[in-house]
SEGURO-944154 format. One record per residue (C-alpha): residue number from 1; residue in one letter; z, x, y. Coordinates in Angstrom, 2 decimals. Layout:
+------+---------+---------+---------+---------+
: voke : drenlum :      zz :      xx :      yy :
+------+---------+---------+---------+---------+
:  NUM :       A :       Z :       X :       Y :
...
+------+---------+---------+---------+---------+
This chain:
+------+---------+---------+---------+---------+
: voke : drenlum :      zz :      xx :      yy :
+------+---------+---------+---------+---------+
:    1 :       M :   96.69 :   74.36 :  152.12 :
:    2 :       R :   94.79 :   77.19 :  150.29 :
:    3 :       K :   95.38 :   77.80 :  146.47 :
:    4 :       L :   94.83 :   82.11 :  145.01 :
:    5 :       P :   94.07 :   81.65 :  141.33 :
:    6 :       R :   95.55 :   83.50 :  138.92 :
:    7 :       R :   94.81 :   87.43 :  137.85 :
:    8 :       P :   97.30 :   88.57 :  134.47 :
:    9 :       A :   94.92 :   91.64 :  134.57 :
:   10 :       L :   95.30 :   93.12 :  137.72 :
:   11 :       R :   98.73 :   94.76 :  138.47 :
:   12 :       R :   99.42 :   96.83 :  141.80 :
:   13 :       T :  101.81 :   97.63 :  143.73 :
:   14 :       L :  102.84 :   96.08 :  146.54 :
:   15 :       K :  102.14 :   98.68 :  150.10 :
:   16 :       P :  104.70 :   98.77 :  152.76 :
:   17 :       G :  105.14 :   96.37 :  155.45 :
:   18 :       F :  103.97 :   93.43 :  152.97 :
:   19 :       F :  106.26 :   90.75 :  152.96 :
:   20 :       A :  106.60 :   87.95 :  150.72 :
:   21 :       G :  108.81 :   85.15 :  150.53 :
:   22 :       G :  110.18 :   81.34 :  149.13 :
:   23 :       I :  113.18 :   79.09 :  150.26 :
:   24 :       G :  114.15 :   76.38 :  147.37 :
:   25 :       S :  112.99 :   75.42 :  143.71 :
:   26 :       K :  110.63 :   73.13 :  142.13 :
:   27 :       N :  113.90 :   72.75 :  139.37 :
:   28 :       N :  116.71 :   71.33 :  141.92 :
:   29 :       S :  115.86 :   67.90 :  143.54 :
:   30 :       S :  118.67 :   68.86 :  146.63 :
:   31 :       Q :  116.95 :   72.01 :  147.68 :
:   32 :       P :  113.23 :   71.29 :  149.94 :
:   33 :       K :  109.85 :   71.57 :  147.30 :
:   34 :       W :  109.21 :   74.74 :  146.91 :
:   35 :       V :  106.88 :   77.02 :  149.37 :
:   36 :       V :  106.04 :   80.56 :  149.41 :
:   37 :       A :  104.63 :   81.87 :  152.75 :
:   38 :       V :  102.66 :   85.67 :  152.56 :
:   39 :       V :  102.46 :   87.26 :  155.55 :
:   40 :       T :   99.61 :   89.53 :  155.87 :
:   41 :       G :   99.05 :   91.06 :  159.26 :
:   42 :       I :   96.32 :   88.52 :  159.90 :
:   43 :       E :   96.80 :   84.98 :  158.94 :
:   44 :       K :   99.85 :   83.15 :  157.54 :
:   45 :       I :   99.18 :   80.70 :  154.11 :
:   46 :       S :  100.70 :   78.23 :  152.86 :
:   47 :       F :  100.23 :   77.05 :  148.75 :
:   48 :       D :  101.86 :   73.64 :  147.30 :
:   49 :       P :  104.33 :   73.66 :  145.31 :
:   50 :       D :  102.79 :   73.87 :  142.11 :
:   51 :       F :  101.51 :   77.43 :  142.97 :
:   52 :       N :  103.02 :   79.97 :  140.68 :
:   53 :       F :  103.24 :   82.93 :  142.74 :
:   54 :       D :  103.78 :   86.25 :  141.41 :
:   55 :       L :  103.49 :   89.95 :  142.14 :
:   56 :       D :   99.80 :   89.53 :  140.57 :
:   57 :       N :   99.16 :   86.58 :  143.57 :
:   58 :       E :  100.39 :   89.05 :  146.14 :
:   59 :       A :   97.71 :   91.82 :  144.88 :
:   60 :       V :   95.05 :   89.70 :  144.94 :
:   61 :       L :   95.36 :   88.22 :  148.94 :
:   62 :       R :   96.02 :   91.66 :  149.72 :
:   63 :       E :   92.63 :   92.58 :  148.07 :
:   64 :       E :   90.81 :   89.63 :  149.56 :
:   65 :       K :   91.60 :   90.69 :  152.95 :
:   66 :       M :   90.51 :   94.08 :  152.84 :
:   67 :       K :   87.47 :   95.19 :  154.03 :
:   68 :       Q :   85.11 :   96.49 :  152.14 :
:   69 :       V :   83.11 :   99.87 :  152.10 :
:   70 :       L :   80.61 :  100.72 :  149.48 :
:   71 :       I :   79.62 :  104.19 :  148.62 :
:   72 :       N :   76.04 :  103.88 :  146.68 :
:   73 :       F :   75.16 :  107.46 :  145.86 :
:   74 :       D :   77.29 :  109.59 :  143.93 :
:   75 :       F :   79.78 :  111.21 :  146.30 :
:   76 :       P :   82.54 :  113.46 :  144.32 :
:   77 :       E :   85.18 :  111.61 :  143.20 :
:   78 :       E :   87.91 :  113.42 :  144.68 :
:   79 :       Y :   86.54 :  112.91 :  148.28 :
:   80 :       V :   86.57 :  108.85 :  146.86 :
:   81 :       A :   89.94 :  109.51 :  145.97 :
:   82 :       Q :   91.41 :  111.16 :  148.77 :
:   83 :       L :   89.70 :  108.29 :  151.63 :
:   84 :       R :   91.31 :  105.97 :  149.52 :
:   85 :       E :   94.84 :  107.48 :  150.02 :
:   86 :       K :   94.40 :  107.83 :  153.98 :
:   87 :       Y :   92.82 :  104.20 :  153.97 :
:   88 :       P :   94.75 :  101.91 :  152.27 :
:   89 :       E :   93.61 :   99.33 :  154.17 :
:   90 :       L :   90.03 :   99.38 :  153.13 :
:   91 :       K :   88.94 :   98.52 :  149.40 :
:   92 :       F :   86.35 :  101.38 :  148.50 :
:   93 :       V :   83.47 :  100.54 :  145.67 :
:   94 :       H :   81.96 :  103.61 :  144.69 :
:   95 :       T :   79.23 :  103.67 :  142.36 :
:   96 :       T :   75.44 :  104.66 :  141.57 :
:   97 :       D :   74.57 :  101.97 :  139.50 :
:   98 :       K :   71.53 :   99.64 :  141.40 :
:   99 :       D :   73.18 :   96.87 :  139.59 :
:  100 :       V :   76.48 :   96.94 :  139.98 :
:  101 :       A :   75.33 :   98.40 :  144.36 :
:  102 :       F :   73.94 :   94.77 :  144.49 :
:  103 :       S :   76.42 :   92.81 :  142.81 :
:  104 :       Y :   78.57 :   93.68 :  145.46 :
:  105 :       L :   76.73 :   94.21 :  149.35 :
:  106 :       A :   77.62 :   90.59 :  149.80 :
:  107 :       D :   81.26 :   91.10 :  150.69 :
:  108 :       T :   80.11 :   94.56 :  152.25 :
:  109 :       H :   81.67 :   95.24 :  155.78 :
:  110 :       I :   80.78 :   99.08 :  155.23 :
:  111 :       L :   77.74 :  101.15 :  153.49 :
:  112 :       I :   77.57 :  104.89 :  152.40 :
:  113 :       T :   74.89 :  105.80 :  151.61 :
:  114 :       F :   72.31 :  108.69 :  151.19 :
:  115 :       F :   68.68 :  107.54 :  150.81 :
:  116 :       Q :   69.94 :  104.01 :  149.69 :
:  117 :       C :   69.10 :  101.94 :  152.12 :
:  118 :       S :   65.69 :   99.56 :  151.97 :
:  119 :       R :   65.43 :   96.16 :  153.12 :
:  120 :       Q :   66.22 :   94.35 :  150.45 :
:  121 :       I :   70.00 :   95.89 :  150.74 :
:  122 :       V :   70.36 :   94.88 :  154.32 :
:  123 :       D :   69.56 :   91.55 :  153.18 :
:  124 :       A :   72.52 :   91.54 :  150.91 :
:  125 :       A :   74.87 :   92.31 :  152.78 :
:  126 :       P :   75.24 :   89.27 :  155.10 :
:  127 :       N :   78.94 :   91.29 :  156.52 :
:  128 :       L :   77.95 :   94.44 :  157.27 :
:  129 :       E :   78.57 :   95.77 :  160.34 :
:  130 :       W :   77.96 :   99.49 :  159.71 :
:  131 :       I :   75.89 :  101.93 :  158.24 :
:  132 :       Q :   77.06 :  105.39 :  157.90 :
:  133 :       A :   74.00 :  107.63 :  156.64 :
:  134 :       I :   74.72 :  111.13 :  155.23 :
:  135 :       T :   70.98 :  111.90 :  156.53 :
:  136 :       A :   69.94 :  113.09 :  159.93 :
:  137 :       G :   67.02 :  111.29 :  160.02 :
:  138 :       V :   67.09 :  107.79 :  159.74 :
:  139 :       D :   63.54 :  106.76 :  159.26 :
:  140 :       Y :   63.86 :  105.48 :  155.74 :
:  141 :       M :   65.43 :  102.86 :  157.02 :
:  142 :       P :   65.05 :   99.40 :  158.55 :
:  143 :       L :   66.05 :  100.08 :  161.55 :
:  144 :       D :   64.36 :   96.79 :  162.95 :
:  145 :       A :   66.36 :   94.96 :  161.02 :
:  146 :       I :   69.48 :   97.04 :  161.54 :
:  147 :       F :   69.45 :   96.86 :  165.10 :
:  148 :       E :   68.58 :   93.37 :  165.35 :
:  149 :       R :   71.67 :   92.16 :  163.90 :
:  150 :       N :   73.51 :   94.59 :  165.98 :
:  151 :       I :   75.38 :   96.75 :  162.76 :
:  152 :       R :   76.23 :  100.43 :  163.76 :
:  153 :       L :   74.02 :  102.90 :  162.73 :
:  154 :       T :   75.92 :  106.60 :  162.14 :
:  155 :       N :   73.87 :  109.62 :  160.89 :
:  156 :       G :   74.62 :  112.76 :  159.33 :
:  157 :       R :   73.85 :  115.19 :  162.50 :
:  158 :       G :   74.66 :  118.84 :  162.29 :
:  159 :       I :   75.35 :  118.77 :  158.27 :
:  160 :       H :   72.20 :  120.93 :  158.02 :
:  161 :       R :   73.20 :  123.16 :  161.14 :
:  162 :       I :   74.12 :  126.16 :  159.63 :
:  163 :       H :   72.07 :  126.03 :  155.96 :
:  164 :       M :   69.07 :  125.18 :  157.61 :
:  165 :       A :   69.42 :  127.77 :  159.81 :
:  166 :       E :   69.46 :  130.18 :  157.70 :
:  167 :       Y :   66.63 :  129.05 :  155.93 :
:  168 :       A :   64.86 :  129.51 :  159.24 :
:  169 :       I :   65.87 :  132.81 :  159.77 :
:  170 :       S :   64.66 :  134.18 :  155.88 :
:  171 :       V :   60.92 :  132.33 :  156.77 :
:  172 :       L :   60.75 :  134.62 :  160.20 :
:  173 :       V :   62.04 :  137.52 :  158.65 :
:  174 :       M :   59.24 :  136.89 :  155.00 :
:  175 :       L :   56.95 :  136.32 :  157.73 :
:  176 :       A :   57.03 :  139.03 :  159.99 :
:  177 :       R :   57.01 :  141.26 :  156.88 :
:  178 :       N :   53.95 :  139.00 :  155.06 :
:  179 :       L :   56.51 :  138.90 :  151.86 :
:  180 :       H :   54.50 :  136.51 :  150.85 :
:  181 :       L :   51.37 :  138.31 :  150.20 :
:  182 :       I :   53.33 :  140.98 :  148.65 :
:  183 :       F :   54.84 :  138.76 :  146.69 :
:  184 :       R :   51.40 :  136.98 :  145.17 :
:  185 :       S :   50.41 :  140.70 :  144.41 :
:  186 :       Q :   53.17 :  141.29 :  142.55 :
:  187 :       F :   51.40 :  138.57 :  140.46 :
:  188 :       R :   48.53 :  139.92 :  140.04 :
:  189 :       R :   50.22 :  142.33 :  138.67 :
:  190 :       T :   48.81 :  145.16 :  141.81 :
:  191 :       W :   49.92 :  147.56 :  143.86 :
:  192 :       D :   48.94 :  146.59 :  147.21 :
:  193 :       P :   50.96 :  148.48 :  150.38 :
:  194 :       S :   48.01 :  147.23 :  153.29 :
:  195 :       P :   50.61 :  143.83 :  154.74 :
:  196 :       H :   51.33 :  144.63 :  157.90 :
:  197 :       Q :   54.86 :  145.16 :  158.49 :
:  198 :       G :   56.35 :  143.34 :  161.69 :
:  199 :       E :   59.65 :  142.79 :  163.42 :
:  200 :       I :   61.03 :  139.48 :  164.83 :
:  201 :       Y :   62.67 :  141.37 :  167.55 :
:  202 :       G :   61.35 :  141.30 :  170.52 :
:  203 :       A :   59.34 :  137.84 :  169.42 :
:  204 :       T :   59.07 :  134.65 :  171.06 :
:  205 :       L :   60.40 :  132.13 :  168.51 :
:  206 :       G :   59.65 :  128.80 :  170.14 :
:  207 :       I :   61.45 :  125.74 :  168.84 :
:  208 :       V :   59.40 :  122.15 :  168.92 :
:  209 :       G :   63.50 :  119.78 :  168.55 :
:  210 :       L :   66.42 :  121.24 :  170.71 :
:  211 :       G :   69.42 :  119.20 :  168.08 :
:  212 :       E :   71.68 :  120.55 :  166.53 :
:  213 :       I :   69.69 :  122.55 :  164.00 :
:  214 :       G :   67.71 :  124.01 :  166.85 :
:  215 :       E :   70.65 :  124.60 :  168.96 :
:  216 :       E :   71.49 :  127.15 :  165.57 :
:  217 :       I :   68.40 :  128.69 :  165.16 :
:  218 :       A :   68.12 :  129.76 :  168.41 :
:  219 :       K :   71.86 :  131.22 :  167.84 :
:  220 :       K :   71.09 :  132.82 :  164.92 :
:  221 :       A :   67.81 :  133.76 :  166.32 :
:  222 :       A :   68.75 :  135.71 :  168.81 :
:  223 :       V :   71.44 :  138.04 :  167.72 :
:  224 :       F :   67.98 :  139.22 :  165.81 :
:  225 :       G :   66.89 :  140.00 :  169.30 :
:  226 :       M :   64.33 :  137.40 :  169.40 :
:  227 :       R :   62.86 :  135.67 :  172.94 :
:  228 :       I :   63.60 :  132.06 :  172.77 :
:  229 :       I :   61.64 :  129.37 :  174.09 :
:  230 :       G :   61.86 :  125.37 :  173.50 :
:  231 :       V :   61.14 :  121.63 :  173.95 :
:  232 :       R :   63.66 :  118.75 :  174.12 :
:  233 :       R :   63.66 :  115.32 :  174.74 :
:  234 :       T :   65.48 :  115.42 :  178.27 :
:  235 :       P :   65.01 :  119.36 :  178.86 :
:  236 :       E :   68.59 :  120.43 :  179.79 :
:  237 :       P :   69.44 :  124.06 :  179.33 :
:  238 :       V :   70.29 :  125.09 :  176.39 :
:  239 :       E :   73.05 :  128.73 :  175.14 :
:  240 :       H :   70.66 :  131.45 :  174.28 :
:  241 :       V :   66.71 :  129.33 :  174.89 :
:  242 :       E :   65.85 :  130.74 :  178.02 :
:  243 :       T :   62.98 :  128.52 :  178.83 :
:  244 :       V :   63.75 :  124.39 :  177.87 :
:  245 :       Y :   60.69 :  122.72 :  179.11 :
:  246 :       G :   59.77 :  118.36 :  178.19 :
:  247 :       P :   58.06 :  117.08 :  175.79 :
:  248 :       Q :   54.98 :  117.47 :  178.51 :
:  249 :       D :   54.62 :  120.41 :  178.43 :
:  250 :       M :   54.54 :  121.45 :  174.43 :
:  251 :       E :   51.06 :  122.97 :  174.84 :
:  252 :       T :   53.14 :  125.78 :  176.45 :
:  253 :       V :   55.45 :  126.27 :  173.95 :
:  254 :       F :   52.71 :  126.89 :  171.53 :
:  255 :       S :   50.67 :  129.09 :  173.19 :
:  256 :       Q :   53.51 :  131.32 :  174.12 :
:  257 :       S :   54.93 :  131.73 :  170.78 :
:  258 :       D :   54.54 :  134.13 :  168.08 :
:  259 :       Y :   56.54 :  132.05 :  165.90 :
:  260 :       V :   57.07 :  127.78 :  165.83 :
:  261 :       I :   58.96 :  125.50 :  164.40 :
:  262 :       N :   59.32 :  122.56 :  164.04 :
:  263 :       L :   62.38 :  120.04 :  163.81 :
:  264 :       L :   60.83 :  117.07 :  165.86 :
:  265 :       P :   62.23 :  113.48 :  163.74 :
:  266 :       A :   59.95 :  110.86 :  162.27 :
:  267 :       T :   58.82 :  108.34 :  165.01 :
:  268 :       A :   56.32 :  106.69 :  165.92 :
:  269 :       E :   55.73 :  108.50 :  168.81 :
:  270 :       T :   55.28 :  111.91 :  166.93 :
:  271 :       E :   53.66 :  110.32 :  163.65 :
:  272 :       N :   50.60 :  113.33 :  163.23 :
:  273 :       L :   51.56 :  114.52 :  166.55 :
:  274 :       I :   50.87 :  118.31 :  166.43 :
:  275 :       D :   47.45 :  118.68 :  165.39 :
:  276 :       R :   44.57 :  120.95 :  165.86 :
:  277 :       R :   45.36 :  120.52 :  169.80 :
:  278 :       F :   48.34 :  122.41 :  169.43 :
:  279 :       F :   47.45 :  125.15 :  166.70 :
:  280 :       A :   44.30 :  126.25 :  169.19 :
:  281 :       Q :   46.94 :  126.52 :  171.55 :
:  282 :       M :   48.53 :  129.60 :  169.06 :
:  283 :       K :   48.28 :  133.07 :  169.24 :
:  284 :       P :   45.32 :  133.89 :  166.65 :
:  285 :       D :   48.80 :  136.13 :  164.90 :
:  286 :       A :   50.82 :  133.39 :  165.44 :
:  287 :       C :   52.61 :  131.58 :  162.58 :
:  288 :       F :   53.63 :  127.73 :  162.24 :
:  289 :       I :   56.91 :  126.90 :  161.02 :
:  290 :       N :   57.85 :  122.62 :  160.17 :
:  291 :       M :   61.34 :  121.85 :  158.57 :
:  292 :       G :   61.53 :  118.58 :  160.35 :
:  293 :       R :   59.17 :  115.87 :  158.78 :
:  294 :       G :   56.18 :  115.95 :  157.67 :
:  295 :       R :   54.70 :  112.90 :  159.64 :
:  296 :       S :   54.78 :  114.08 :  162.43 :
:  297 :       V :   52.14 :  117.06 :  161.56 :
:  298 :       N :   48.33 :  116.38 :  160.85 :
:  299 :       E :   47.63 :  118.39 :  157.86 :
:  300 :       D :   44.21 :  118.16 :  157.78 :
:  301 :       D :   44.06 :  119.62 :  161.43 :
:  302 :       L :   47.04 :  122.73 :  159.69 :
:  303 :       A :   44.84 :  123.23 :  156.68 :
:  304 :       E :   41.40 :  124.20 :  159.07 :
:  305 :       A :   43.86 :  125.90 :  161.53 :
:  306 :       L :   44.42 :  128.13 :  158.53 :
:  307 :       Q :   41.46 :  128.44 :  156.30 :
:  308 :       T :   39.31 :  129.33 :  159.88 :
:  309 :       E :   42.31 :  131.73 :  160.82 :
:  310 :       K :   43.20 :  130.30 :  164.07 :
:  311 :       I :   46.80 :  131.31 :  163.11 :
:  312 :       R :   47.70 :  133.55 :  160.93 :
:  313 :       A :   50.45 :  131.59 :  158.11 :
:  314 :       A :   52.41 :  128.39 :  158.00 :
:  315 :       V :   55.82 :  127.57 :  155.84 :
:  316 :       S :   56.05 :  123.86 :  155.61 :
:  317 :       D :   59.40 :  122.79 :  153.03 :
:  318 :       V :   58.20 :  118.67 :  154.34 :
:  319 :       F :   54.70 :  117.09 :  154.28 :
:  320 :       Y :   53.21 :  113.66 :  154.80 :
:  321 :       T :   53.43 :  112.40 :  151.04 :
:  322 :       E :   55.79 :  113.75 :  148.67 :
:  323 :       P :   55.85 :  115.62 :  146.67 :
:  324 :       L :   52.57 :  117.29 :  148.05 :
:  325 :       P :   49.46 :  115.99 :  146.30 :
:  326 :       E :   48.12 :  118.18 :  143.64 :
:  327 :       T :   44.84 :  117.47 :  146.21 :
:  328 :       S :   46.10 :  118.95 :  148.81 :
:  329 :       P :   44.42 :  121.62 :  150.32 :
:  330 :       L :   47.10 :  123.41 :  151.50 :
:  331 :       W :   48.27 :  124.23 :  147.86 :
:  332 :       D :   45.64 :  127.07 :  147.33 :
:  333 :       L :   45.62 :  129.22 :  151.14 :
:  334 :       E :   47.23 :  132.12 :  150.46 :
:  335 :       N :   48.89 :  132.51 :  154.40 :
:  336 :       M :   50.20 :  128.49 :  153.33 :
:  337 :       I :   53.98 :  128.90 :  152.09 :
:  338 :       I :   55.36 :  125.51 :  150.45 :
:  339 :       T :   59.61 :  124.71 :  149.98 :
:  340 :       P :   59.85 :  121.69 :  147.75 :
:  341 :       H :   61.97 :  119.65 :  150.27 :
:  342 :       V :   64.87 :  122.14 :  149.89 :
:  343 :       C :   65.69 :  123.68 :  153.45 :
:  344 :       G :   68.18 :  120.77 :  153.66 :
:  345 :       R :   70.33 :  121.28 :  150.77 :
:  346 :       S :   73.61 :  123.63 :  150.69 :
:  347 :       P :   76.62 :  123.69 :  148.14 :
:  348 :       N :   78.14 :  122.89 :  151.21 :
:  349 :       Y :   76.84 :  119.25 :  151.92 :
:  350 :       M :   78.75 :  117.27 :  150.66 :
:  351 :       N :   82.26 :  118.25 :  152.60 :
:  352 :       R :   80.35 :  118.57 :  155.62 :
:  353 :       A :   79.58 :  114.96 :  155.21 :
:  354 :       M :   83.25 :  113.99 :  154.28 :
:  355 :       E :   84.14 :  115.37 :  157.71 :
:  356 :       I :   81.37 :  113.44 :  159.52 :
:  357 :       I :   82.76 :  109.85 :  157.35 :
:  358 :       D :   86.38 :  110.54 :  157.80 :
:  359 :       H :   86.46 :  110.81 :  161.39 :
:  360 :       N :   84.29 :  107.55 :  161.50 :
:  361 :       L :   86.42 :  105.76 :  159.36 :
:  362 :       G :   89.75 :  106.82 :  161.65 :
:  363 :       V :   88.03 :  105.72 :  164.07 :
:  364 :       Y :   86.54 :  102.40 :  162.62 :
:  365 :       T :   90.60 :  101.79 :  161.76 :
:  366 :       T :   92.66 :  102.64 :  164.43 :
:  367 :       G :   89.96 :  101.35 :  167.47 :
:  368 :       R :   90.92 :  105.05 :  169.26 :
:  369 :       G :   88.15 :  107.49 :  170.00 :
:  370 :       E :   84.44 :  107.51 :  169.91 :
:  371 :       M :   82.29 :  107.41 :  166.20 :
:  372 :       I :   80.04 :  110.13 :  166.26 :
:  373 :       N :   76.77 :  111.24 :  165.94 :
:  374 :       V :   75.67 :  106.75 :  166.91 :
:  375 :       V :   72.21 :  106.58 :  166.40 :
:  376 :       P :   70.63 :  104.34 :  169.37 :
:  377 :       P :   68.65 :  101.73 :  169.09 :
:  378 :       D :   65.68 :  102.68 :  171.90 :
:  379 :       T :   65.81 :  106.56 :  170.13 :
:  380 :       R :   66.51 :  105.54 :  166.41 :
:  381 :       Y :   67.45 :  109.26 :  165.84 :
+------+---------+---------+---------+---------+
């Protein structure tokens, strides 16, 4: 027989479908002892005759049976309110305070996170069933621990598709027109019309990593009249892409392309994968663009290729170590464009994240349909 504590400060309205009833009375000896039964849809619990039942305890019981969702980043409060209203069977906790978040981990079943998922966090959450990241990459997470415990992991794949494709088109045009050299002349107050003014129309674009972002870049680049080839782990046809190669033929993509965009994830297989061997295959007037993960590129080899003009120019938004150390030779190269990991940012980011979160919570609560963006233990992306 279980006795719930009274919490006078807690006042909540009972939701439809919650039933409470009692028979008899403590003060009437002709009746059986007073018993209260509460049917929650999960189990029936009886209380002893001395238990003082009121709406407070009904709310406590209901809350104790709700699975807890912890959102441990700065998610817009309006979206949190929408989730609470749409999924009343779940208890949502929203905090950006690390200590407060830790205090809720023991009872957390679902973690919705944005770069806040360490081994310490996972170990402190024994009831954790599912992690929803709103990042595309999950290499910052303790993946071994997550998959050993059979915790479901879903990511934010697709959130970045539009704005990262726009970033790609912007730097392709900038490189073709050599705007980076013109801007440097402006800062020196020098009128220099000598930088070559090219076009991306008719040029060959090689995309290494034809996922959702790569497919969107291919779509937009095709509108500009580019020829597109690419690399995919499983070389299946992709719309707007002339030829899709497997990883073993990546050098072919580097050798044929006027521009190469790297979108590879960070895995054990991609660590420093793009090195001097690939840069040596590129045309001397070709350009390299890194929008994937910094750890997939050997930065010393990239710097050498730029210094020796084996390639014309490079753009990188991601680096092996971030922020990029001041000692990196990449800072001093005129044919190198550095952006501080901003190509994944967008004012629409959280709105697109909400669509993924809402869909997957709907599947979780109803058991109908399939979750999207499930991260497989074998590929880990």
